[in-house]
ROMIKOL-596386 format. One record per residue (C-alpha): y, z, x; residue number from 1. Coordinates in steps of 0.02 Angstrom, whole numbers, m for minus. Layout:
N
<r <Y, Z, X>, NUM>
...
//
This chain:
56
<r <3396, 12806, 1112>, 1>
<r <3358, 12954, 1223>, 2>
<r <3234, 12853, 1326>, 3>
<r <3365, 12718, 1356>, 4>
<r <3490, 12847, 1411>, 5>
<r <3367, 12926, 1531>, 6>
<r <3329, 12755, 1607>, 7>
<r <3516, 12717, 1630>, 8>
<r <3540, 12887, 1714>, 9>
<r <3396, 12857, 1831>, 10>
<r <3457, 12684, 1875>, 11>
<r <3633, 12750, 1911>, 12>
<r <3561, 12887, 2022>, 13>
<r <3466, 12756, 2125>, 14>
<r <3605, 12625, 2140>, 15>
<r <3760, 12733, 2107>, 16>
<r <3814, 12604, 1981>, 17>
<r <3802, 12570, 1792>, 18>
<r <3827, 12381, 1818>, 19>
<r <3675, 12280, 1762>, 20>
<r <3671, 12171, 1918>, 21>
<r <3662, 12325, 2030>, 22>
<r <3512, 12393, 1934>, 23>
<r <3407, 12235, 1933>, 24>
<r <3270, 12183, 2053>, 25>
<r <3300, 12039, 2172>, 26>
<r <3194, 11930, 2059>, 27>
<r <3294, 11975, 1905>, 28>
<r <3456, 11940, 1996>, 29>
<r <3390, 11771, 2056>, 30>
<r <3335, 11728, 1878>, 31>
<r <3506, 11772, 1809>, 32>
<r <3589, 11663, 1946>, 33>
<r <3472, 11517, 1909>, 34>
<r <3505, 11530, 1721>, 35>
<r <3693, 11524, 1755>, 36>
<r <3672, 11374, 1869>, 37>
<r <3564, 11285, 1740>, 38>
<r <3693, 11314, 1605>, 39>
<r <3831, 11244, 1717>, 40>
<r <3724, 11091, 1761>, 41>
<r <3690, 11056, 1579>, 42>
<r <3878, 11063, 1541>, 43>
<r <3912, 10943, 1687>, 44>
<r <3773, 10826, 1629>, 45>
<r <3841, 10821, 1451>, 46>
<r <4017, 10781, 1520>, 47>
<r <3947, 10638, 1625>, 48>
<r <3852, 10570, 1474>, 49>
<r <4013, 10575, 1372>, 50>
<r <4107, 10487, 1510>, 51>
<r <3971, 10354, 1519>, 52>
<r <3983, 10322, 1334>, 53>
<r <4174, 10305, 1343>, 54>
<r <4163, 10183, 1490>, 55>
<r <4028, 10077, 1405>, 56>
//
């Protein structure tokens, strides 16, 4: 618990923020963005599949 608190304090001192996105590396932020995009694309693909089933 204390180690996690120290890490959060160090991160906030560097970035002046407690937000996760402000304390991530560029690669981590890109990974998060890609995961969100993948989730959205899967939702859209499922919707298209459902529409195709209804139309068939």
